[in-house]
N, C-alpha and C positions, 0 to 999 in steps of 0.2 A: 164151923165155918160155912159161909155161903158166898154166892156171887151177887153183885149188884149192877144195875144199869145206871150209867151216869148221864148227865145232861148232853153229852155228845150225841145221844140218840134222838134228842128233840128235833122235830121237823125233818128227820131222816127216816126213822122207823124201818130199818132193814130188818127182816124177819128170818134171816138165815139161821139164827140162834134157836128160834122156836122149833124149827123142823128137826133139830137134832136132840132136843131135850127129852130124856127118857121118862121124866116125871111130870111133864106139862106144867111147869111152875112159872110160866110167863103170863103176864096180864097186859092188856092193851088199853092205853089211853088214846085220846084223840090224836096226839102227835108224838107219843113215845111209848116204849114198853117198860115194864118193871118185872123184877123177879121176886117171888114170895120167898123170904128167907126161911119161913117155917116149912116150906115144901122142897126147897133146893137140897139136893143130896151131895153137893160139893163134888160132882163128877168132873166138872171143868170142860165138858165138851162144847159148851156154848161160847166160851171166851174166844177161841181161835176162829170161830165162824163169823164173828162180827167184823164186817169189812171196815168199820171206822173205829174199832177198838173202844167201844162204849161200855164194855163189860169188864169188871175188875173183881178180883177176890176181895172179900171184906178185910183181909189182912193187909191190903195195900193202903198206905196212908191217905191216898186220894179218895179212897172208897168210903171212908168213915162218914162223911157228910151225906152220902147217898143211901145209907142203910135205912134211915128213918123214912125217907121218901118212898123207897121200894116197899117197905113194910106197910105204910099207910095206904098206898094206892093199890097194892096187890089185894087188899081187903075190900076195895071198892070197885075196881075195874073188872071187866069180864076176862075170863081165861081165853088165851089164844093158843091154838095147837097146830095151825097150818100156816105155811109160808104164804105171804102176800107180797104184792109189789110194794117197793118203797114209796115214800111220799113224793109228790111232785117236787121238783127242785132239791131233792135229797143231795145230789152231787154239789150243788151250790152251797148248801147249808152245812155240809159235813165238817168244815173247818172253822165255822163260826164259834167264837168263844163266848162264854157267859150267857148261853141260851136259856138257862133257868130263870134269869131275871127279865128277859125280853120276849121269850117265845113259848114258855111252858103253858100248857092247858091242863086243868084238872078234870076236864070233861072226859067221859067214857069213850072208849073206842067202839068199834063195831062188834067185836067178839066173833066167835065162830057161828 
């Protein structure tokens, strides 16, 4: 089992989860984070840290569609291991639905 980041993270990019991850399995895109399923040890400490509930276990039915995205981009984007400020307008964007279709960017983030 692993955990995945969903499109709720897009244009919010809270990084509270990154700070608690014992294996540094988060990767940073321009406007969201992903988890490497190959590196995640299923400890679950990241899930409750996400203030917008964008992290789910892959056993959750809603997580299935996000496993491929997390796998793909964790192989491309740079690793992130330190907490950063959320994106501007994160509070306004946190409740927007369907962000994968309108706001997703495949571009790399800054990394550490």
